[in-house]
Each structure stands twice: as structure tokens, then as C-alpha cells.
N, C-alpha and C positions, 0 to 999 in steps of 0.2 A: 697751753704749752707753746712757746714761741717757735715759729718755723725755723729761724736760723739755728736754734739749739738742736732741732731734729735733723737738720742737714748736717750739722757738725757730728751728731751722734751716728748718723749713717756712715760718714767718712771714717769715724773712729772704729766702727764695727768692721768695716772692710779692711782696715789696716791692722787692728789688734787681734781679731779672731784667728786669721791665718798664722800670726806669730805664736799665739798660744797653742794652736794645733801643731805647728812645726815643733815646738819645744816639747809638747806632751806626747806626741805620737810619731814624729818623724817627718821627713821631707815629703813622701807621697801624700799623706793626709793634709799637710800644710798647703801643698800646691792645689789639691782638690778643693780645699776650703776657699782659697783665693779665687780660683776660677768660678766656683759656684756663686760666690758673693758678688763678684764683678759682673757676672752675667745677669744678676737679678736685682741687686739693690739700687744701682743708679737709675734704672728705668722706673722702679717703684717710687723713688724719691721725686723724680720729675713729675710723675702723675700726681703724687700727693700735693706737691707745691702748686701745681696748676689748678687742681680741684679746690684746694684750700682757699685760693684767691677769689673764688666766685661764690663762696658759701656765706650764709649769715653767720654772725659771731657764735651763736650757740652750736650750729652744725659744724662750724670750723673747729671749735674746741673738741667736739666729738670725733671728728676726723683725725685730729692730732692724737687723741688718746688711742684710737684704733691703730694708727700708724705706729705709735710708740710701742704698743703691745706686740704688733707683728714684728717690729725690728728687734725688740727684746727677746721674743720667743725664738726668732731666727738665730740670734747670737748665742742664746742659752743652749738651743738644740745642737748647734754646730760644735760648741765647746764640750757638751756632754758626750759627743761622739768620739772625743779624744780618749774616753774611757768607756767604750760601748758596752751596754748591757740592756736587757729588757727593763723598761721603767714601769712605774705605777700607772694606773689608769688616769690619775690626776695629772701626772707629768705628760702623758701622751696627749690628753685632751686639751690641756692648758698651754703646753709648750711645743711638743713635736708636731702635732697636726696643724696648729695655727702657723708655726714657723715655716713648715713645708708649703702650706698653702700661700703664705706671703711670698716665698721664693718663687713659687710657680707663677703667681700673678705678675711678679716682676719680670721673670724670664719671658712670659708670653707678651708682655708689654713692649719688649724690644722690637720684634718684627712689626707689631701693630703700629707703633709710633713711626716707624720707618715708612710703612704703607701710607699713613696719613700725612707725612711730611710734604710731599709734592703738592697736595691739595692745599695745605696751609700756606705754602709759599705762593701759590697762585692767587689765593684770596688776599694775601698781603700785598701782592703787586697790583691787584685790582682795587685795593682800598676797601675791601669788604670786611671791615674789622668786626662788625656786629655778628656776621655769619661765622667768621673765624673764631670769635669768642664762644659762640654757641657750640662749636665743635668740641670744646673741652670735655663735655659730658661723654663723648665717644671714648675718651681715654679710659673710662671705667670698665669697658667691655672685658678686657683680659682679667681684671680682678673679679668681675661677676662670674666669668667662666670658671676661674679657679675655685671660687667659693662654692659654686654649684657642683663641681667635680669632687668635692670632699665626700659627698654621699656615694658617687660612683666608685670612688677609691676604696671605701669601706665595705661595700657590698659586692654581690655577684649575681649574675642572671642565671636562674635555675631553668634547665632545659633538658629535653630528651632530643638527642641528635641522631637522626636515622640516615643511613646511606648503605649502598650495596657495593660489594667487590666484584660483582658479575659484569662481564662485558668489558670492552675497551673504550677509553676516552669518555666514560660517563662520570660526570662530576656532580650529579644531582644529589642534593643534600637537603634534608628537611629538619628544621628546628622547631620544636614545639615548646613555647614558653609555658611554664607552669609553676604553680606553687609547690613547695616541698611536699605538702600533703597529697596533692593530686598526682605527683610523680610516683608516690608509693601505692597508688590505687591498684587493685588486683586485676590487671589486664593479663589474659592468658599468654603464656610465653609462646612465641612463634618458633616453629621448627627451623633450625639452621640459622638462628639469630644469636649472635654473640653479644652479651651485655658487658660493657667495659666502663669502669669509672677510671678516668685519667686524672691524676693529680700532677700538676706541673707548676713550677715557679711559685710555691706557696710563700717563700721568703718570710719566714717567721721574723717578725719585727714590729715596728710601731703601728703599722696598718693591719697587721695580722698577728695579734698577740696569742698566747697559748690557748686561752679559752675559746677564741674565735676559730682558730684553725682546728682545734679538737672537736668543737661542735660541728663545724662544716664536714669534717671527715665522718663523724658519727652519722650525720644525715645522708651523706653520700653512700655509705655502705648499707644504710637502710633501704636503698634502691635495689637491693638484691642483685649485685653485679656478679658475673662469673669470674671476672678478674679485676684487680685494682693495679693499675700500672702507673708508676711514678717516673716522670721523665725529667727530673733534675731540678737543681737550684732550690734547696730547701731552706736556706738561711740568709739572713742579712748580718751585718757586723754586730748589730745589737743581739740578735738571736744567738750568734756564735759566742758572744761574750757572757752568755748565761748557760753554763754547762748543765746538761740534763733537760733543758727546756724543750728541745726538739723531741726527745724521747717521750716526754709527757704529752706532747701534742699528737704524736703518731700512735699513741697507745691503743686507740679504738681498732686499729688494724689487726690486733691480736685475735679479733673475732673471726677472721677469715684465714686460718692457717693454710698455707700452701697455695693461696690465691693472689698473693701480693708480691710484686716484683718492681725493681727500681734500677735506674742508671744514674750516674753522676752527670750534673751539668757543670758549667764553667765555675760557678761560685762554690760548688761542693769541694772543688780541689783546693780552695783556700782553707778549709777546715775539715779535711778528710776523716780524721779520727773521730770527731764529734758526729759527723753524718753516719759513718759506718756503725758506730755504737748505737745510735738512735734507731737505725734500720734493723739492726740485729735484735734490739730490745723489743721492737714491734713485730718481729717475726717476718720481716720483709726480706726477700732474697735479692741481693745485689748482683746484677748481671754486669760484670766487668769484662767487656769483650768476650761474652760467653752466651750460651743458650740454655733454655729450659723447655722441657716438653710437659704440657699440661693437658689433662683431660677435663673438658667442660661439657655442660649440657648441650652446647651447640656442636660439639665434636672436638677432636684433638687439635691443639694449637702448639705451634713452635714459636717460642719467643726468642729473639736474638737481641741482646743489649749491647749497644756501642758506647764505650766510655767516651767522655768529651775530650776532644783534642783541639788545640788552637791551630796546629799545623799538621801536615801530612795526612789529612783526612782522605785525600784522593787515593792514598795507598792503604790506609787503615780499613776503610769500609769494605772495599772489594775483597781484601784479604780475610776480614772477619767473616764475610758471607761465604767465602770459599771454604774456610775452616769449619763452618757450620752449615753444611749443604742442606737443601730442602729435604724435609722428611715426608715421605709418601703419605698422602691422606691427611696432612696437617695444613691448617691455615698458617701462613708464614708472616709473622709480624715483627717488625724491626722497631726498637725503641731508640730514638736518635734525638738528642736534646735540641740541636740547632737545625731548623728545617732547611737552611741554606745548603746543608750537606746532602740533601736529597739528590742533588745533581751528581753525586759520586756513587749513588746506588746503581749497580748494573741494571740495564733495561730488563724489566719483567722478572727480576730475581726475587722480589718480595711482593706479597699481596697488599700489605699495608704498612706504612711508616707512621708512627705517632711521635709528634714533636711539640715543643713549647717555645721557650726562650724569648720570643718576640713580644710577649704580654699582649698578643692580639694586635700589635701596632701601637698600643698605649695612648696615642693621640689620634683622634679621628672622629668620624661621624656615625659610628655604629649605633650609639644610643638614640640617634634620630632615625634609624632604619635605613641609613645610606651606607652601603658596603664600601667605605673608603677610609683609609688610614694613611699616616705619613709614610708608611712602608709599602703602599700599594704598587708603586712603580719601581721598587728597588729589587735587589737580588734576594731579599728575605721574604719568603711567603709569610704573610702576617697572621691570617686566621682562616679557618674553614678547610675545605676539601680541594686538593690539587691532584691532577692525574697526569701520569706519563705512561702510555701503553696500558698494561694490565696492573700497574702499580699505583696505589693511592697514597697520598700524604694527607694526614689530618693534623692541622695545627690548632692546638687548644689555646684559648685566649689567656689562660693563666688562672690559677687558684688565688694568686696574690700578685704583687709586683715589686719592683725595686729599681732604683735609678732616678729617673725624672721624678720630682716630688709627688706628682699626682697622675691618676688615670684621667685623661681628658676625653670624654665622649666614647670611651671603649670600656665597657663593663667587664669585670672578671667573669669567669665561667665556672658554674657548678652544674655538671651535666652527667648524664649516662649516655654512652654511645651504644646504640642498637645497630649492630653491623650485620647485614645480610651476607652470609658467606656464599661464595660461588659453589657450584656443584660439580665442577669439572676441573681438569688439569691438576688433579692431586689435592684439591681442597675439599 
């Protein structure tokens, strides 16, 4: 397959797909398509042409076929989103996943090529053409990372996460990686330990189809939680385009009547009727700026659920907590989709805040055992335990993800939180 033809095809995809998207679904999706393709395809094309030029004829033809498949999958996936719905396994595996991995590799190549550019210019000035030519193989690193991250994006890390609400400024947290079977082992329940399964950002869609989300929920509730707490963002545009799909995914929660509670995240407000219907069908209580009092084996718990708001959170959250004052003898837990809003929680007013939203940072080095993500130095707490006074914030890495095409080095989370409750100050 000639390289000039593939370059022309790349330009054609960047120009025609946004026009099709604009016509089929309107201006917002047309603009989104244009930005997404411009940020990914040019760099992917540059890398392809550079690698193609140093390969043997047989490998060059194979590279052309792989590039053509990735480009066609990208175009087909983006056009299909003009009429979003959950697709067949064959479409997901042959089109959506390869297309999104292709875009991710291209997007990651942009900063990588810029990092390598000064060194290439220096080698050119020094006349070190042979060394500069050998550097071409480094261009494949972003593509290799994207390919490896397909597995990370599909799966989740199963853990028991243990921490305590006792004392001030203690952010000690223990994660025990385990298989799903060992998580179910019959360990005696400790007195005063609240077992919580948090489900956040499942984002029913191409990476989290109905059967996978349903199976994951089945296995999570097999861990014998006292509470299942859903902290928002249940759908993608594909999931929302398949009415009833979310209800089928959440159906296992019917096994725990009176133990399942939820709040809305930002994406839930795009399809509120579908999300409300699915939660109701599964027997999940939606806390819409409201509270619920629950008796658990660890003791009484006061749950306060904050609806997601893009603005006025500095007024919303203190007002909500004032309207739902602390109940004597209860552990006080706030469900808050966006962890950045933890700053608006009055000091020491809650014992624990459970959040999601950040997908654990989504791009980072967690898979390598290094606690760093692209959000580590930002205003968004990315994942894990954060402390302010006597209040704790736990940020779940996410049951699924949405947005950037892949999870890069940040696995999803399937966990049970074993929370040691304090024994004083009304808890």
C-alpha cells in the first residue's frame, strides 16, 4: 500500500469525518471530532512514514496494513459515535478498541516527538546522520505504550483497601492486592470495621460493556459489603444510546436491598432520566442533596449525598451539611463526585468523603508501583487517601473510564474498603 496514498487518506479522514459528525450530530460533536483527530492523526502519520522508510519491503507492507487498519478503525469509530449506542463484541474489538488505541498512540506521540526534536536538531548540526537515523526506532515508544495499555484499560486491580478514621492527620492506607477468590476468603469480621464497596465512573460503553460491568458488580457484592456506594458517572454516550442497558448492568444490586446508595456525577446530568430509572430498577437509593441513616454491622452510618454541580459548590456543600447535621453516634460519610470539592467541606464536619471523577489520574505510573499521575501536582486529588484535620477523603481510581482513549499506567479499581471507625466524638 503506497505511503502517499495513506498520507492522503489521513488528511481525508481529518477533513471529512468532522464534516460528517457536524451534519449527523451537530456542532459540538463536529468540533470534538475535529480536535480529537487533529491532536492524534498528524503525529501518527509522521511516525508511520519515518518507520516505513527504514523497514524491509515485507515489514514495510505489514506496517502499511496496520496503519491502514488503525486509520480506518478510527474513522469508523468516530462516525459511529454520530449515532451512539452499545455495539457488538466484534465491532468493539475490531473497530472501537483499535481505533481508540490508534488515537491514543498518536496523541502520546505529540509530546514525545517534541521532546526528541532538540536532540535530532543537535545531531543534524553535528552531522551525526547515522545516529540520528537510529533514533527513529524511539518514535515507536508511544505506540507501544498505547498497545500495552489496552489490557490496563479493559481490566481492574482487585484490592482490599484498609484505613482508619481515628486520630488526626493520619493518612496511612494499606492496599492488599488479591485475586477475586482470595478476597472472598472467610476472614472473621473485625469489630468496628465498616465494609464498603464503592462503584464510581463505571462509564458503560465500549470498554465496559453490559456483561463486563454486570460481572464486576456481581463479584464485588460477593465480597460481603455492608454498603455499596455509587459516586456517579454511570454512562458514556454509547451506553446512554442503548435504553435499558444500564438497568441490566446494575441488576445484581437487587441482592442488597437497603444497602445501596448513589449520587449523580457530571455525566449523569446529560441523561438523568435514564440514570434515575436504572438506579430505581436496581433498588439503589439516589441521594440528591439528601441524607440516609443506615444500620450496619459496624454501627450506625449517616450518608449524605451531594448532587454534582459545576458552579456554586462553595455554597452548596456547606449548606447541604448544615441541612443534614451530624447524627449522634453515627459515622458521617459524604458522597461527593468531584474530589476537588473537598476544599469546600467545612473543617472536621464529616468523617469520610468518598469521591471518584479523576479515574485515578488515568495517565501515570501506578502500574509500575510509583504513586505518580498527571494530576499529582494539580488541584484534583487523583487517587488514594487524603486528610484534612479529622476528615478523610478517599478517591477511588474508577470502575471504568471515559475521555482520553486509554488508561495509561493507571489501572481501574475493584476493591472493598475496610474502614476502621473511630470510637469517640460521636462515631
